[in-house]
C-alpha positions in Angstrom: -89.6 -67.8 15.3 -89.9 -64.9 13.6 -87.2 -63.8 10.9 -86.3 -60.3 9.2 -84.0 -59.7 6.9 -82.0 -56.3 6.8 -78.7 -54.8 5.4 -75.8 -54.7 7.7 -75.3 -51.5 7.0 -78.4 -50.2 8.4 -78.4 -52.5 11.5 -78.4 -51.2 15.0 -76.7 -52.7 17.6 -78.7 -55.3 20.0 -80.3 -53.4 23.2 -78.3 -54.9 26.1 -80.5 -56.5 28.9 -81.3 -60.3 29.7 -82.9 -62.3 27.7 -86.4 -63.7 28.2 -86.3 -67.1 29.5 -88.4 -68.3 26.6 -87.0 -66.8 23.6 -83.8 -64.6 22.7 -83.1 -62.2 19.9 -80.2 -62.9 17.5 -78.6 -61.7 14.7 -77.1 -63.6 11.9 -75.0 -62.6 9.1 -74.9 -64.0 5.5 -72.6 -62.6 2.3 -75.1 -62.9 -0.4 -74.7 -64.1 -3.1 -72.8 -67.5 -2.5 -75.1 -70.2 -4.0 -75.8 -72.5 -2.9 -75.1 -71.6 0.7 -77.1 -68.2 0.6 -78.5 -66.4 -2.1 -81.7 -64.7 -3.2 -84.2 -66.9 -5.1 -86.5 -65.3 -8.2 -88.6 -63.8 -5.7 -86.1 -61.9 -3.9 -86.5 -64.2 -1.0 -82.9 -65.2 1.2 -82.7 -68.8 0.8 -80.1 -71.7 0.6 -78.1 -74.3 2.4 -77.2 -72.4 5.4 -80.1 -70.3 5.6 -82.4 -73.1 6.1 -80.0 -74.5 8.5 -80.1 -71.4 10.3 -83.8 -71.3 10.3 -83.8 -74.7 11.9 -81.2 -74.2 14.3 -83.1 -70.7 15.8 -86.0 -72.9 15.6 -84.3 -75.7 18.1 -82.8 -72.8 20.2 -86.3 -71.3 20.6 -84.6 -67.9 19.2 -86.0 -64.9 17.3 -83.4 -64.6 14.7 -83.1 -61.6 12.1 -81.1 -62.3 9.0 -78.5 -59.9 8.1 -76.8 -59.4 4.6 -73.1 -58.4 5.3 -70.2 -58.1 2.6 -67.3 -60.9 3.2 -64.7 -58.5 4.1 -66.7 -56.7 6.6 -67.8 -60.0 8.3 -65.7 -60.3 11.6 -65.2 -56.4 11.9 -69.1 -56.5 12.0 -69.3 -58.8 14.4 -67.0 -57.6 16.7 -68.6 -54.1 16.5 -71.9 -56.0 17.4 -73.8 -55.4 14.1 -74.9 -59.0 14.3 -74.5 -61.9 16.9 -73.3 -64.9 14.4 -71.8 -65.4 11.1 -73.1 -68.4 9.4 -71.7 -67.8 5.9 -69.3 -70.6 4.8 -66.7 -69.2 7.1 -63.8 -71.6 7.2 -62.2 -72.5 10.5 -58.8 -71.4 10.5 -55.9 -70.5 13.4 -55.8 -66.8 12.4 -59.9 -66.1 12.2 -59.6 -68.5 16.0 -57.7 -65.8 17.1 -60.1 -63.3 16.8 -63.8 -64.9 17.0 -65.0 -68.0 18.6 -66.0 -71.0 16.6 -68.8 -73.8 17.0 -68.1 -77.4 16.3 -67.7 -77.4 12.2 -70.9 -78.3 10.3 -69.8 -79.0 7.0 -66.6 -79.1 5.1 -66.2 -78.6 1.2 -63.1 -78.7 -1.0 -61.9 -75.9 -3.0 -62.3 -76.3 -6.7 -60.8 -75.3 -10.0 -62.7 -74.1 -12.6 -62.1 -72.5 -16.2 -62.9 -72.4 -20.0 -63.5 -75.6 -21.9 -60.2 -74.8 -23.8 -58.2 -74.7 -20.6 -55.5 -77.6 -20.7 -52.9 -76.6 -18.3 -52.1 -78.6 -15.2 -53.0 -76.3 -12.3 -50.7 -78.3 -10.2 -47.7 -77.7 -12.5 -46.3 -74.4 -11.4 -44.1 -74.0 -14.6 -47.1 -74.3 -16.9 -49.1 -72.1 -14.7 -46.6 -69.3 -14.6 -48.5 -66.1 -15.8 -51.8 -67.3 -15.7 -54.6 -65.1 -14.2 -56.3 -66.7 -11.0 -59.8 -65.5 -9.5 -60.4 -66.1 -5.8 -62.5 -64.6 -3.5 -60.9 -62.3 -1.2 -60.3 -63.3 2.5 -61.1 -67.3 1.9 -59.1 -70.1 2.5 -59.2 -70.4 -1.6 -57.7 -66.8 -1.2 -55.0 -68.3 1.2 -54.4 -71.3 -0.6 -53.4 -69.6 -3.8 -51.3 -67.0 -2.3 -49.4 -69.2 -0.3 -48.8 -72.0 -2.9 -48.6 -70.1 -6.2 -47.9 -66.3 -5.1 -45.4 -64.8 -7.4 -46.1 -67.5 -10.1 -49.4 -66.5 -11.2 -51.3 -63.3 -11.2 -54.0 -63.4 -8.3 -57.0 -61.3 -8.6 -59.3 -61.0 -5.5 -63.2 -60.3 -5.6 -66.0 -59.5 -2.9 -68.3 -61.8 -4.7 -68.2 -64.8 -6.4 -70.7 -63.5 -8.9 -68.1 -60.5 -9.9 -65.3 -63.4 -10.3 -67.5 -65.5 -12.7 -68.3 -62.6 -14.8 -64.4 -61.7 -15.3 -64.2 -65.4 -16.2 -66.9 -65.3 -18.5 -65.2 -62.1 -20.2 -62.1 -63.8 -20.3 -60.2 -61.6 -17.9 -59.2 -64.6 -16.1 -57.8 -67.8 -16.8 -59.2 -70.1 -14.0 -60.9 -69.5 -10.7 -60.4 -71.5 -7.5 -63.7 -71.3 -5.3 -65.7 -73.3 -3.1 -66.5 -76.6 -4.9 -70.6 -76.3 -4.7 -69.9 -72.7 -5.3 -68.4 -73.6 -8.7 -70.9 -76.1 -9.5 -73.5 -73.7 -9.3 -72.2 -70.6 -10.7 -69.5 -71.9 -13.4 -70.5 -75.2 -14.2 -74.2 -74.4 -14.9 -72.8 -72.2 -17.9 -72.2 -73.3 -21.4 -68.3 -73.3 -22.2 -66.8 -73.9 -18.8 -65.8 -77.4 -17.2 -63.8 -78.5 -14.0 -59.8 -78.1 -14.8 -58.2 -79.7 -11.5 -58.9 -81.9 -8.8 -60.7 -80.8 -5.8 -58.4 -79.5 -2.6 -59.3 -80.3 0.8 -58.8 -77.1 3.0 -59.0 -76.1 6.5 -61.0 -77.6 9.2 -64.3 -77.4 8.0 -67.0 -74.3 8.4 -68.2 -73.2 11.8 -70.5 -70.7 13.0 -68.7 -67.6 14.4 -69.4 -65.5 17.3 -67.6 -63.3 20.1 -64.9 -64.7 22.2 -66.8 -63.9 25.4 -70.0 -65.5 23.9 -69.1 -69.2 25.1 -72.9 -69.9 26.7 -74.3 -68.9 23.0 -71.5 -71.3 21.4 -72.8 -74.2 23.9 -76.5 -73.5 22.7 -75.8 -73.5 18.8 -73.3 -76.7 19.1 -76.1 -78.4 21.0 -79.0 -77.4 18.2 -76.7 -78.2 15.5 -75.8 -81.6 17.3 -79.8 -82.3 17.4 -80.4 -81.3 13.8 -77.7 -83.8 12.5 -79.3 -86.6 15.0 -82.8 -86.2 14.0 -82.3 -86.3 10.3 -83.2 -82.3 9.9 -79.6 -81.7 8.6 -79.7 -84.3 6.0 -83.1 -83.3 4.6 -81.7 -79.6 4.1 -78.4 -81.1 2.8 -80.4 -83.2 0.1 -82.0 -80.3 -1.2 -78.5 -78.7 -2.2 -76.2 -81.4 -2.7 -76.1 -85.0 -4.2 -73.1 -85.7 -1.6 -72.7 -85.6 1.8 -70.9 -82.4 3.5 -71.8 -82.9 7.0 -69.1 -82.9 9.8 
């Protein structure tokens, strides 16, 4: 399997045609950085839990996979415009998204986590106490939906394209707290001095799935079969344990 990384803005549509019997070409989109799921290491190489899982999945499917970097808010539009064939970038399965894309079976689930400075002592579940606080979320995520539906009109919500930008504003004291995917908070907030977890994790959604175009039911069957094999033969667990000290598998 050959892997190539390109920017989505430069990606050309796949040439239509019948896939070869032994091998197919697929483009998989990732939003970078979203550590530990997808990010670039110190050498500029794309890595992370989902990147390694995608590599293994492509190997199992005998597919030539090209990895495409795409900003989060352009993910579904890019998929529908055929800039890539799959989204494997921590996209939670929701009824709203399922109206537009076809999801694989869920392959992981993690809660949302509350993170803030060490001197933050407000109960994030107390709406009276939270009134007027500024909460950071990544735009278009299930965390964004949760805060909007449960705290809209109570807190000021600031939305960010990337988790890194959000954390920079938290460090710059332009945010009181952030609500992010728990492992992302562990990697991007708790690794910095002066910050802590400020609330209990919140379970959200139906898990994370690979997103495809609605008409790609055959591809979805292949993806599901490959992911099942990786879970059964231990490959999934081996990759997971490199990035997490707890079980996220579904």
